[in-house]
C-alpha positions in Angstrom: 31.4 23.7 49.8 33.6 20.8 48.8 31.9 20.5 45.5 32.7 24.1 44.6 36.3 23.4 45.5 36.4 20.3 43.4 34.9 22.2 40.4 37.3 25.1 40.8 40.3 22.8 41.2 39.3 20.8 38.1 38.8 23.9 36.0 42.1 25.4 37.2 43.9 22.1 36.4 42.5 22.0 32.9 43.7 25.6 32.3 47.1 24.9 33.6 47.5 21.9 31.4 46.3 23.8 28.3 48.8 26.5 29.0 51.8 24.1 29.1 53.9 24.3 26.0 57.3 23.0 25.1 60.2 25.5 25.1 60.3 25.3 21.3 56.6 26.0 20.9 56.9 28.9 23.4 59.8 30.4 21.3 57.8 30.1 18.1 54.8 31.8 19.7 56.9 34.5 21.3 58.6 35.3 18.0 55.2 35.6 16.2 53.9 37.8 19.0 56.9 40.1 18.7 56.4 40.3 14.9 52.7 41.0 15.4 53.5 43.8 17.9 55.8 45.5 15.4 53.1 45.3 12.7 50.5 46.6 15.2 52.8 49.5 16.1 53.2 50.3 12.4 49.4 50.2 12.1 48.9 52.5 15.0 51.1 55.1 13.3 48.9 55.1 10.2 45.8 57.2 9.5 42.4 55.5 9.8 41.4 53.7 6.7 41.6 50.5 4.8 45.4 50.4 4.8 45.5 50.6 8.6 42.8 47.9 8.9 44.9 45.7 6.5 47.9 46.1 8.7 45.9 45.2 11.8 44.6 42.1 10.0 48.1 41.2 9.1 49.2 41.4 12.7 46.3 39.2 13.7 47.2 36.7 11.0 50.9 36.6 12.1 49.8 36.0 15.7 47.4 33.2 14.7 50.0 31.5 12.5 52.4 31.5 15.4 49.8 29.9 17.7 49.1 27.3 15.1 52.7 26.5 14.6 53.2 26.3 18.4 50.2 23.9 18.6 51.6 21.8 15.8 55.0 21.5 17.5 53.3 20.4 20.7 51.0 17.9 19.0 54.0 16.4 17.1 52.7 17.2 13.7 55.5 19.6 13.1 59.2 19.1 13.6 
């Protein structure tokens, strides 16, 4: 019983630490997410096809770039 608690506590602590970001990193990531949401909404309004898929890919790329910038800010590799 105690071992399960210790494992659960350790896993929860690791997740909590991984989720902690600086306010600047949060802002960068939030802005990228907002941009990605706008692009996704535009893609949703498009008919099925390659253009819609390209817009969805663009939204994914914007979101990934925001996450990468936020990570760089937190790691100190970006000012």
